N, C-alpha and C positions, 0 to 999 in steps of 0.2 A: 401204741403211737404216743409220743411225748409232746408236750407243749412247751414252747419257749416264748416269752413275751419280751419284746425289745422296747423299753420305755422311751428311747430317744426318737423313734419315728412312728410310735404307736402302730406297730405291725404285729399281728398275731400270726405265728408261724407254726404250722404242723410239720414236724420233721421226722424223717425216717432215714435209714441208712441204705443207699447213699444219696437218695434224691429227696426232694421235699416239695410240698405244696404251700405256696405263700398266699395268704389272704390279707388284703390291705384294708385299713380303716384310716382315712385321713382325718387330721384334727378338725373338729367343727362339723363333720359330716354326720348324717344319720347312720345308725348301725345298719349295715347291709352285709350280706354274705355273697361271696363270689360263687355263683351257681347255688347249690344247696348243701350245707355242711352239717354234721352232727354236733358241732360245737357252737355255743352261744357267742355272739359278737361281744367285744368289750364295750363297756358303757362309755358315754360321752363324758370325759373328764373336764370339768369346768376350771380346774386349776391352771394357772398360767406360769407359776414359778416352778423351776425344775424340781426343787425339793418336795413341794406339795404334790407335784405330779407323780413323782416316784412313790410317794407315800400312798396315793390313791391306787396306783397300779399294784402295789404290794397287797393292799387290802383286797383288791379284786382277785389276785392270784391265791391268797391264803384263805380268804373267807368270802367266796362268791355269793353264798346265800344272803349275806348281809347287805348286798347291793340290790338295787331294783333292776334285776335282769329279766329279759323275756324268757318265758317258759319254752324250752326246746327239748323235745323228746328224741334221744339218740336213735338213729336208724342206720344200720350198716349199709343200706342201699344208697344212702346219701353219699357214701364214699365213692360209689360208682359214678355219681353225677358231678363230682368235683372236677374242675378243670385241672388237668395235670400238666405241669410245665417242666422243661429240663432244669437240672440243678442250677440254682442261682438266678433263675428267671422269676420275676415277681409280677403279679397281676395288679394293675392299678386302675381304679375306676375313672372314666372320663365323665366329668360332671358338666351339666348346664350351669354356666357361671352366674346366671341370674336366679335360678330357682333351686339349684343344688341337686336336681334330679340326675340320677346316673344314666348316661346315654349309651355307654358301652364300656368295654374293658380293653386296656392296652398292656403290652408286655414291656417290662422294665428290667434291665440288667444293672444292679447296683455297681457303683464304681469299684468297690472292694468287697467281693463276696467271699465268704469263707468256703474253703474246700475241705475242711476237716471238722468233724462234729465230736464233741466229748459227750458220749451217751450216758456217762455216769452222772452228769449234772441235770439230766432231763427227767421230767415227770413220767410216770409209767401207767397212769390210769386216766383215760379220757373222761371228761365230765359226763355224768349220767350212767357210766358203765359200772358193773358190779364187781369186776375183778381186773387185775393188772394185765398189761400186755407185755410178754417177754420177747425182747428183740434178740436175735442171734448176734453174737459178736461178728463183725465183718471187718476185714482188713483191706478190702479192695476199694478204698477211697480213691477215685480216679481224678487226676488233675484236669482242670478245665482246658479244653483245646486238644487233649490227647486223642489219638485215633480211637482208642477204646471207648472213650466217653462219647465221641461224636457218633459212633455206631450203635450205642445202646438204645434200645427201644424204651422210651420213658413211658411207662405204663403202670397203672394201678395194680395190674396183675403181679408185677414184680414185688410190690409191697405186700399184697395180700397173700402171696405165696408163702411168706414166713409165718402165717397165722393158721396152721392147719387145724388147730383146735377150735377156731372160731368160725371159719368160713369153709364151706364145702362147695367146690366148683361143680356145677352140673353142665356137662359138655353138650348134651343134646336137647336141652330145654329151650323153649322159645319164649322170649319176653312178650307178655300181653300188653295191649295198649295202655292199661292202667297198672303197669308194673310197680308204680310207686307204693301201692297199697297191698301188694301180693305177699302173703305169708304162707309158711309151710305147716301142714297139719300132720300129726302122727296119731296112730291108734294107741297112744299111751298117755299117761297123766303128765309125763315130762314134756312140756312144750317150751321150756326156757332155753331154746337154742336159736342161734342166728340162722336165718333161712338160706336155702340153696339159692344161688344167683347165677345169672348168665353174664359172664364177663366179656366185654367186647374189646378188641385191640384198639389202642390209641395210636394214631399215626404220629410220625416224627413231625415236630413243629416246622422243621426245615423243608418238609415235603410240600411245598407250595406249588399249585398248578401253574404252568406257563401257558400264555396265550399262543395259539397256533399262528404261524406266519405263512402257511402254505396249505392249500387244499388241491383237489384234483384240477379245478378250473380257475383258481385264483391264487395270487401270490403277492405278499406284501413286499414292496421295494424298500431296501435299506437306504435311508437318506441321511444316516448318521455320518457317513464319509463324504466329504466334498468331492465334486467333480473338477479336478485340477486341469484336466486336458480337454475341456469342452470343445475348444476350437479345433483341436486335432480330431476329435471324434465326429464333429459336425462341421467340416471345412466349408461346406456350401449350404448354409441354412436357408430354408424357404422364407424366413423372416428374421429380422434383427431388431433389437431395441436399443435405445440410447443408454440404458442402464444394465448393470450386470444382473443376470438372473440368479435367483436363489437355487439352492441345491435341488429342491423338489421340482422346480420348474425345469431345470436342466435335464433331470432324469426323465421327466415326462416327455420333453421334446425329443430326446434321443430314442425313446421307445416308439414314439409316433413316427419318427423317420424310418423305423423298421416296419411300419404298418401294424403296430401293436395297439391294443385297446387299453385305455387307462381310466382308472377311477381315482379322482383327486378329492381328498377329504381334508379341508382346511378351514381355519377361522375366517370370519368376515375381513375383507381388505387384505388377505394374505397374498393375493396375486393369482387367483385361479383363472382370471380372464386371459392371462398370458397363454395358458394351455389352449383355450378356445381359439384365440387368434392364430396360433400356430397350425391348428387343424384346418382353419380356413385357408391359411397360406399354402399348406400342402395341396389342398384341392385346387387352388389357383395354378400351382406349378404343374399338376397332373391334368389340368384342363377338365376337371370334373366339378361336381357340385357339393356344397356343404349346407346343412340346415342347422340353425341354432334354435332350440326350443326353450321356452320359459313358461313358468306356471301361470303368469298373469299378463294381461294385455299391456298394462302400464310398463312393466319391465321390458316387454318386447319393444315398445316404442322407444324407451331409453337406449336399449342396445342397438336399435336401428340407427339412432343418431350417432352413437359412439363408433360403430363399425363403419358407417359411411364416411367418417373422417379418416379412417385407416385404409379402407379398401374401396375400390370402385365396383360398380355392378352389385350393389346390395339392395335387396328388395324386402318387403314385409307383407305378410298375409295374416290378417286377424279376422275376427268376425265382421267388422264393419269397415276395414281398410285393406285395400290391395294396391301396392305400389311396386312396380317393376317385378311382376310375378315370375318372369323368365330369367331373373338375374342368377348369377353363379352362386351367390350366397343369399339364402333366404332366412329371414327372422319370422318366427311364428309361434303361436301357442301350441302346447302339446295336443290339444283337441283338434286343431287344424291338421297336424301331421297324422293323427289317427284317421281322420276323414280321408286324407289322401291315400293312406294305405288300404282302407276298405274299398275305395273307389279306383284303386290301381292307377294312380296318377303317373304320367309319363316321366316326371322328374325323378321318380324312384330308381329308374333304370340307370341314370347317370350319377346317382348319389354315391359319394365316397365316405363322407364323414357326417355323423349326427352328433351334435353337442347338446347334452341334457343339462341345463343349468338348474340349480336348486333341486337336484333329483331326490333330496330327502322329502320332497313333497309326495313321494310314494306312500308316506305315512298319513296323508290326508284322507279322512274318512270318506269324503264324497268323491274326490277326484283322483285318489291314488290308483284306482283301477285303470285310469287312462294311461299312466306310465307303464303299467304292466302289459296292457294290450299292445302298445307301441313297441316295447322292447321285444315282445314275443313275435310280432308280425314283421319286423324289419327283416329284409333279405340278408342272407349270410354274407354278401359281398360288402355290406356297409360296416365301416369301422365306427367305434363308439368312444366318445369322450364324456365321462360322467363327472359333474362337478357338484360337490355337496358340502354342507357344513359338517363339522366334526360329529361323527356318529360312532357308537361303540361297536357296531356289528357290520362295518363296511366290508369285511372279508366275507361274511356270510352272504350279503347281498351280491357281491361280485361273483362269488362261486355259483350262485343261482343263475346270474346273467350268463356266465361262461358256460354253464351246463346247457342252457336252452339254445345258445348260439354256437355251441361247440367251439368256443374260442377261449384262449387264456386271457384273463383280465388282470392287469397289474394295478395293485392298490398302492397309491402314494398318499400316505396320511401324515400330516404334520400338525402338531399342537402348538407350534411356535407362533407367537404373534409378532407381526412386524413392529408393532408398538406395544410394549407391555402395559398392563393395566394396574392401577391402584384403586382400591375400593374404600370409600369413606362412609361413615355414618354422620349425616349432617343434622346437628341438633338446633342450629340457629341460636337465637337469643331466648333462652328459656326462662329468664327472670331469676330473681334472688329467692333463696329458700328462707325459711323462718330464722334459721341460725345465722344466715348471712345478713338478714335485716337487723338482727340484734347486734351483730358485729359492727355494722355500719353506724347504729345509734351510739355504740360505745367508742366510735372513732378509732376502730382498729386499723391496722396497717392495710394497705391495698392488697397485699398478698393473702391476707386472711379472708378476703371476700372475693378473690379472683374466681371468675366463672371458667368452666372448661372451654377449650377451643370450640369454634362453631362446627368444625368438621374434624373427626378423629379417624385416623387410618385404621381400618379393620381387617383388610387383606392386602398384603403388599404384592409387589410384582413377582416375587418368588413363590407366591402361593401360601405364605405363612399367615395364619389367623392370629390377630393381635388381641389376645384375651384381656390384657390389662386395659387397653383402650375401650373394649366392650364394657368392662366393669365400670369405667369412668362414666360412660354414657348412661348406664343403668343407675349409677349413684346420682348423677346430675338430675335425671328425671325423678328419681325417688325423693330427692331432697327438695324438690320444688314445693312451694306452699300449696296447701290443699285448696285454698280459695283462689288460686291463680289459674285461669283457664287458658292462658296462652294467647298469642295474637290471632287475629282473623286471617283468612287466606291471603288477602291483599298485603297485609303487613308482613306475613311470612315470606311472600315472594319478593317483596321489596327488599327485605333483609337478604334473601338469597341472591338477588341481582347485585346488591352492593358487595356481597362476599365474592361473587364471580368476577366482578370488575376489579376488586382489590387484588385478587389472585391472578389476574390476567388469564382467566379460564374460559373466555369466550372464543369462538362460538360454542354454544351449549345446546344440547337437545334435552328437553324436559319431557320425558315419557310420562304421559298421563293416561291411564287405562280407561278413560271415559271421554267420549266426544263432547259431552256437555261441559265437563270440567275443563277440557281444553279451551273451549270458547269462553267460559266464565273467567278462567284465570287470565287469559290473554286480554279480555275486555277490561278487567280490573287494573291492568297496567297500561291502559291506553295513553295516559299522560306521561309515561316514562320514556325518555329520549335516550337512545343508546348509539346514535349515528352522528357522524360529522356532516357538515354542510355539503361537502363533496359527495359523500355517500348518499345523502338524501337526493341529490341531483341525479346520480346514476340510477337510483331506485325509481325515481319519478319517470325518467325517460324510458326505462325498460318496461315499466307497467303500461305506460302510454302506448308504446310500440306493440305490446302483446294484446292489449284490449282494443286496439284501433279497428279490428275486424268485427267487433261487436256493435250492435245497434246502440244508439244513444240511450235508449230505455234500459237495455241490459247493462250498460256501464253504470247506471244509477241504481242497480239492485243493492239492497242493504248490505248483503254479504260482501259484494265487490267494494263498496265504499268503506266498510269497516276494515277490510283487509288492507286497502290502500293506506289508510292512516296508520295501522299497526306496522306495516312493512316499512314505511318511511322512517319510523322510529327504531327499526331494526328488530322488530318482534314478528314472528310468523306463527301460523297455525296450519297443521297438516293432519287431516283425517278423512275418512270416506264421506263425510257430510259436506266437504268443501267442493265447490264447483270444479270440475276437472281442469278447466283452463286456468283457474286461479291456483289450483294445487300445483300445476306445472310451473306457474310463475314463482311460487314459493320455493319449489325444488331448485330452480335455476338460480334464483337469488341466493339461496343457501350455498350452492356450489361455488358461487362467486365470492363468498365470504361477506356478503352485505347483510345477512341476517345474523344477529348476535344471539338471540334467544328464540328457540323454536319449540312450541308446544305441539306434541305429536302423540298419536296412538302407536301401538306396536307395529301397525302396517308400514310405518316409515322405515322400519329396519329391513324391509324387503327390497328397498330401493338400491340403486347402484351408485358407487362413488360419491357418497354423501357422509363422510366422516366428520366428526367434530372434535374439538379439544376436550370437551367435558360432556358426560351423559349424566342426567339427574333423573332419579326415579321418584315421582311424586308419591307413589305407593307401590308396594310389591305384592298386593293382593288384587285379583281380578275376578270378574264374573264370567264364567265360561259357557253361559247358557243354561247351566243346571245349578251351579253353586258358586259361592265365593271361595277362592283357594289361593294359596301362594303361587307365585310364578314358578313354572317348571324350570329346571336347569337350562334346558335348550332355549326357552323363551328369554330367560334372563341373559344368557350368553349372547344370543342374537342381538338383543338391544344394547347391552353393555359393550359389545364389540364395535359399536359405532364411535366409541371414544378413542382418540388417538389418530392423528393424521400422519400418514407415512411420509417421511421426508421433512415434516414440519415440527412434530412433537416428539420429544424423547420418551414421554410417558402419557398414557391416556388416563383421565381421571373419571371415576364413577362415584357419584354421590347418591346415597339413599336417605331421603328425608325422613326424619323421625317426628311423628306427630304426638299422639297421646301416650302410646305404649311402645316400648322398645321390642323389636321382634325377638323371638326366641333364638338363642345362639345356635342351637342345633339346626333350626330351620334356615338360618342365614348361611351356615356352612354348607348345608345340602344344596341350597339354591345357587350359591356362588361357585362351589367346587364340585358339586355332584355331577355324575355322568348323565348326559342326555339319554332319553329313552331309546331303546333299540328300535330300528326300523322294522315294522311289521307289515305284513301284507294286508291290504284293504280290498283285495280282489272280491268282486261280487258279479254274479250273472245279471246282465241287464237285458231289457227288451231290445235295445239297439244292437247289442252284441249278437244276439241270436238272429235278428233279421238280416244284419249285414253278412254274417257268415253263411246263413242259409241261402242268401242271394248269390254269393260268390261260388259256392259249391266246390271250393278248393281246399278249405280247411274246416274241420268239424269243430263244433263248440266244445266237445269232449277233449279234443286235442289242446285247445286253448286253456281249458281248465287244468289239464294235466301238467302243462308247462308253467302254470302260475306260481308265484312266489309262495302262496299259501300251501301248495302241494309240494314244495321243495323238499321238506324233511322226509315225506313219505317216498318221493321219487328217488331221492338220494340213497334210500335204504332198500331199494328194490332187490339188490343182490342178496342182502342179508335176509330179507323176507322170503326169498325163494329157498334159501338154505333152511330156514325155519319151517317152511311148508313141507319140504322133503322129509325133515326129521319127524314132524308130526305125523306124516303119513306112515312112516316106519313104525313109530310108537303105536299107532292105531292098529297096525297089522300084528304087532307083537303082544297086544293085550289078550289075555286068555278069554275066550268066548264063554258066555254064561250058558250052562247046560242044565236047565231046570224047567220041567213041564209046568210048574205052578207060576213061574216068573216070566212067562212069555209077554205079559203086558206090563212089565216093571217100568219101562220108560214112560208109558202113559200114566202109570201110577205116580211116578216121581213128578211129572208135570202137574198132575192134579194136586199133589202135596204142596207145590209152590203156589197154586191158586188158593188153597186152603190157608196157607200162611199169610198171603197177601190179604185175604178176606178178614182174618183174625186181627191183623194190624189196623185195618180200616174200621173194624168193629169197635176196637178199644178207643180209637180216636173219637168215635161217636159216643161211647159210653161215658167218657170223662167230661163230656159237655154237661152232664146232669149234676145238679147240686148234691144229690145223694151218692155220687160216685165215690167220695172218700171212704164211705162205709165199706166198700168192696176191697179197699187196699189198706187195712190196718197194719201196724207194725207187727212183724212176725209171720204174715201171710206168705205161703209158698206159691210160687208161680213159675211158669216156663216162659222164657223170652229168647229172642234172637236178634243180635245186632248185625248191621250190614257186614257182609263178608265173613261172618262167623256161623258156627253151628248152633242149634238150639241148646240152651243151658237152663239149669235149675237154679232158682234164687229165692232169697227170703227178703221181704220188704223191711227196710230200716226206717224209711220216711217217705212221705209223698207230698210234693209241692203242687197244690191244685192250680195255682195261677200259671205256672210255667209248664204244667203237665209233665213233670219229671219225677222219677222214682229212684230213690237210692236203695240199692239192693246189695246183699251179701251173697256171693255166688261161688261155687266151685269153679276153679279156673282150668278145669280139665278139658282137653281136646276131645270132643265127642267122636265116637267111632263112626257114626252116621251123620251126614250133614243135612239130612232131611228131617222134618218134624213128623213123627209117627204117632198119631193120637192113640192107637190101640196098644202101643208098646208099654210095658210095665218094667222096663229094664234100663238102668243107667249104670254104666261101668265106670269104675274108678281105679286108680292105681293104689298101691299099698301106701303111698306117701303123697296124697293129693294136696293141692294148694287152694287157697281161698283168697278172695279179693272183694273190696267194696267198690262199686262203680255206680254211675248214674245212667239210666236208660230213659227213653221217651215212651210215651203211652203207646205209640204205634208199634213198639217192639215187643209188646206182650202177646204171647200166643195162647196161653191157657192159665187159668187161675184155679187154685186148689182150695178145699175147705180146711186144709191142715194149717195149723199155726205152729211156729217154732219159737221157743223162748230166746229173746235177744235183748241185750242191754245196749240201748242206743248211745247212752252217754259214754260208754267205754270204747266205742268203735274207733275213736280217734287215736287209740293206743294200740301197738302191736299185740299186746296181751289180750285186749278186749276183742280185737279182730280174730285172733286165734280161737278164743272161746266161742265166738259166734260161728266161726267156720266149723268147729268141732260139732256143734249142734246140727249144722246143715249136713255134715258128713254122716252123723248118726241117723238122721232122717232118711238120707239116701240109702243107707244100709238096710233099713227096715222097709223102705219104699212104701210110704203111706201117702198116696196121691189120689184124692177123690175130687173130681171136677166140681167146681162151684156152679150152682144153678143161677146164672145171671138173670134170666127172664123172671124167675120167681122173686129175686131180690128187688128188681127194678120194675115190678108189675105196674102197668099203667103208664110206663115211660113214654109211650107214643108208638104210632104205626110204623114210622121209619125204622126205629130200633128193632121192633118185632120182625120186620122184613129182613133186616140185616142178620138177626139171629137165625132166622129161618134159612137164609142163604148159607150161613156158616155151617149149619147142620146138614144142609144139602151137600156141600163140598166134602164134609166128613164122611157122609154115607157113600159118596162117590169113591172116596179113597178106599173104604172098607169093602166096596163091591168088587174090587179087582181081585183076580185069582191069586195074585202074589201076596195078598194080605194074609192068606192062610199058610204061607210058606214059613216053616220054623227057622229057616236060615235067611230071613228077609234082610237083617242088618248087614251080613257079609255080602249077600247078593246085591243089595242096594249100593254098597261101596264099589263093587265091580262095575255095575251099570253106570254109577256116577263118574267113574274114571273114564269110561268110554264117552259119556256125554261131555265131560270136561275137555278131553282131547279133541273130540269132534267139534265142539263149540269153538275152541281156539283155532282149529284148522279152518273152520268156516270164516272166522274173523280174518285170518291171514289171507285167505282166498279173496275175501271181499276187498281187503286193502290193495291187493294186487289187481283187482278188476276196476273197471271204470265206475261201477256202482259204489265203490268204496271211497270215491273222492268227496271231499267235504262239501263242495258246492253242488253235488248231484241232486240232493233233494230240492234245492232252490231252482235248479234247471228244470226239473220235472214240473214244478209249479208253473213256471213261465210257459213251458211247452203246453201244458194243459189249458192255460188261459188263452194263449194265442190260437190254439186249435178250436177251443170253445167259441171264441168270438169271430172265427173265420179269417184269421190272418195267415194261417199255415195249413197246408194239406198234411194229414197224418203221415209223418215220416217222409214228407215230400217238399216241394218248392213253395215259394211264396204265392199267396193269392193276391188279388188286386189290392185289398186293404193292407196286406203286408208290404206291398211296394209303396203305397202311400205313406205308411208309418215309417218306412226306411228313410224317407226324405226329411224326417224330423230329427232334431238333435236331442230332444228330451220330451217326456210326457207323451210318448208316441201314441199310445192307445186312445187316450181321451181326446187328443187333438184329431186323430184320424176319425173317430166316431163323430166329432163335430163336423168334419169335412164331408163325410159320406152322408150324413143326415141333412136336414134342411135348416139347421140352426144358423150357420154362418151365412148362408145365401139370403136369409131374411134380414140380415143386419145391414145398416148403412155403414159407410166407411168409419165414421167416428165411433159408432157403437161396436163395430168389429174390433177396433183397436182397444176400446175400453174392456171388452170381454176378454180378450187375449192377455190383458195385463195381469190377470190372476196367475198366469204361468211364469211370470218373470219377477214379480214383486216378492221379496223375501223378508217382509216386516214381521212384527210380533203377531202371534196367532190371536191374541185377545183383541186385536184391532178389527177382526172380522165382524164382530157384532156391532161395532161402532161405525162401520163404514157407511157413508152416505151415498147410496146408489142412486144415480140420476133416474128420473122416471122413464125416459125412453129405453134405458138398459134393464129396467127392473124385470120385465117379462122375459127377456132373453136370459137374464141371470137365473130365473126360476127354472127354465128349461135346462140350463147348464147344471144346476144343482141336481135335478132329477136324473140327468144322464150320468153324472159323477157317482151318485148313490147306487145306481143300477150296476155300473161297472165295479164299484166297491163290493157289491153283493156277490158278483160272479168271482171276483178275486178271493173273497172269503171261502166260497165253495171250492175253489181250486187249491186251497191250502194255505193261503197267505194269512198272517196273524192279525193284521189290522182289520177293524170293523169298517163298514161303509162310511160312517160319519168321520172317522179318523182319516180315511182316504180323501174325503171331500175337504176337510179342514186344512190340508196341505196347500190348497189353492186359495191364496190370501186376496180378499177383495178390497184391501185397504187403500189402493190407489186407483180404483175404477173411476171414481168421480174426477180425480185430478187428470187422468189420461183422457177421459171423455172431453173435458173442457179444453185441454191442450189441443186435442185433435179438432175441436170446434173453433179454434182460432184465438183463444185467450193468450195474452202475453205471459211471460214467465213471472213477472212481478205480480200479476193478478192471480196466477196459479199459487204462488206462495202465500197469498192471503187466505185461500180456502184450504190449503194443505195443513191440517192440524198435526202438530208434533212431527212434521217431516222436514228433513234438512234438504237443502238444495242439491247437494251431491247425490243423495239417495234417489231423488226424483229423476235427475239426469241419467243416472246409471240404469234405472228401471226403463226409461223410455228408449235408451240406446239398445238395451237387450230386447226390448219389444220389437224394434226395427229388425234385428237379426232374426227373431222368430217369424216376423211377417215374411221375410225372405224365404224361410223354409216352407211356410204355408203356401206361398206363391208357387214354389217348385212343385209342391204336392198337388196344387190345382191343375198344373200342366199334366201330371200323371193321370188325374181323373178325366181330363179333357173338358173342363168347365171354364170357358173363357169369361163368363160373367163373374164368377167368383175370383178368377185371376185378376180381373180389372178392379174389383172392389178392394182386394188386398193391396194392389199397387197404389190405389188412391189413398188408402189408410196410411201407407208408408210415406207418401208425399206430404200428407197433412202433418205428420209428427216430425219430419226431418227439416227442422228450421231453427234459426236463431241460436242462442247460446247453448242449447242442448246438443247441437251437432257442430259446435265450433271445432275446427281442425286442431289436432294436437300440435303443440309447439315443437315437439320432438321430430315431427315429420316434415318440417320446413327446411 
């Protein structure tokens, strides 16, 4: 193989006839190889002039030892790992523009690539090789684009086939996991040959996989062709709009007219609501019912307002609101629909369409199971409309839905945005660098000290990443004076507001991934005025109208007063800590265009019809409850999608604020252009699921699990698994039966051998905990080891890392004849041409240690020659078979009772092995292979049978745990119906068992109404767990709380006994007592203002949401009291509900008026 160096573009080219491998080295980059090659990279040439550069290159080619080159030892195996490209295609590294790190490799076709090579001008000896390579003369240089060239398999085998004297192809060898270090051994002194290798075919680069567009139950609709005859195809539409529909909307409407089910995946504000509206209109025409479901109550309220303006007879049913429950169109949360299905509500019989909005919520860890339950339980006569953000596996999800409903689902996916987005890095005013200050002192021209623009385009509307602008931002930050710390937050935002006003970029949403920073940043701009007198008047009247229903004291709450001042100036705040009524005021003012700047957390992106001209990211890192991380592509896209108002803006602007450090370019590109995570099943077995299905007696829990999304892959492969099962049965029948009187117990013996091997691994883990352990593992010591999935092997220790408990060994890479470890055996078979390799094993992989040592040169193991010499020594040791077991107990005398017991156990298992009659069989190795084959096939058959059975379902172990718990505590009859406690628990929506135990015991009946409300608050408050210890429990509730803790711990103990992983204390800690004092005082009559004075580190919105959820829980407890037949408890629960349902906490939603 000859080398040609092109000095003009610093490209090192390894060429052969007729194809070539190109390895790129860009000027100024660190020497790197593409993959791993046997050739050293060229040095970094510092010359800038062409003449000097060519001189340096000549020196490199003619006298490489004179240059400071890295030491590279040629290895022919590296040829197999080089990326092979078609002729004239070159590999170019993709670098991080800030750090220079290589992020990936791209293929580049030069503008003018040579199609002929003059081999007379090429070198013939690769660096480090001892002899030349003779290339056969070839005349079949194929022109680019010709059919012969396109059909050629570009493969290293084509190159290596011309080198018969150097490479010998082994067709039936199998590469080992550590094939990089495998060398060939011979029983001769001549070892200077290139090793046998396994060559794998290289696929055509043009053979790229194509995404499927159709499955058995789902089909992607082609929306690339417009619908030009929509009026002809739908002459009598159920509903018409004042604007022309987009292509994806037209195709969805036409499919629904035929009664088909549709799955629409599109960006925010793309117009998915049109599809939902048409489904409702169809139900009106057919005089049936339609249900619209949403993941959150706030979204349900907003949709209720929107649909009520379009249709008559619209109702809403949520946890705390029921309006027009018998309407033809009902808006509800998915949990309410699930409850209706479990309770067989009459509305289901008249239901024609169900619209699932934001159905990508199926990915939610806690609530995703609700979507799966509803989709599975919906009757077959109900048509489905599924609306989702863009997801990469919409077809897979649709295929699962189609399979369980036995209906075809049409997937309509569009990535087109109604308003394209442009993404900028906003640097603000970063100050002058030292050089710029010097230029100013020298009175240089303004151009010499010009600072970069405040915002630089980083990703345009066509999806092109602007590398030059990214470099400008990096340079601007890097050149900033070291002693300049930048502006404070207030100055930074004042500058941003000035920039937005100058660019006419308002209204703008400033996504701030912290509620506290939202409040602090907004408060710092309290004196900034962004509204006109007319707008101030409109804002004042609207706020007065909305808050008129509140008491005078509630209107004077600090949060209400602060928001009033900010809103009048055109600045809003939106997050979960804001009072619900004030949050709705903010949303409505924003929709009317009266809020110019809105500080919001990412929950605002879940709202409807609230786009802005500009979206600003305060930061792009968030705390997800476990760690700080970059925003995921789906999170960024969801929030950035709020930029751009359809019909008003030609482009939406997205700004990312740069603070101290510029984000990594690779991270930016991944976040902005990466694909969202695929939707995955979050199905889990719950107590409520079991109780509801056991009560109905029409559907089994096992049936629900089988139809879940998590079982989709297995269920879709049932036909293939049946074929596999039948083949395995045939294979088992065809295996020759073992006929040996001595080996009747061989299967038991093999099982005991596995026990022995497991014991030896555990023993060595224990041994290496002792400080004297390294003495047992000196360099050259012979041992027997077994890696996972491999047969036992013989090795020689090269080195031992006591800290990591890892051992470097030189071992024969032969496939053992028997896959079991046989301590009595003194036979290891090898081929006439064995191989050797160096690899790393863990301490737990040691099976036996020998007293034998083998001479080994550790320093030379890094070279093929040294490894071959070490391997030859191992081979000679195997030939003479000198293996005497090391006496560990003698060497580690006095190590401790535990080790002595483990050694005794190991000896016990070894004696058990030798006690089998098959241990005396002279043909044990061959007989064990026969037995192992039977065991292997039978094991695989058992696995397939398990997968085909109900017991093989993933959730079956969890189901058994729940069943055991419910039967143990008296909620279920064994394999039978619900008991009384089971019927009580079924009335609950969550925490069924602990609530039921409180009900059937005497804990709740002893409580006064305020105390009862305070106690039950632990089930609805979801604050931080560390607040448990700091919670100030009122004295009247303290005794009750102690009883609650004792009960929770006892249930936790039973759960642990039934197989659940969590310990009793962890089970108790999920019930947060952080708001017990607040709820007690609220139920005792305190005003909300007084409550906020005693609520430490709690925001108004959090408290309101907790009390509202508490009222929903009290409703469930009240229903359960009826089941028990306890009127006294029913009355106390009712009183507690009356005590907390008052004032601003239960102010009616503005969307419901």
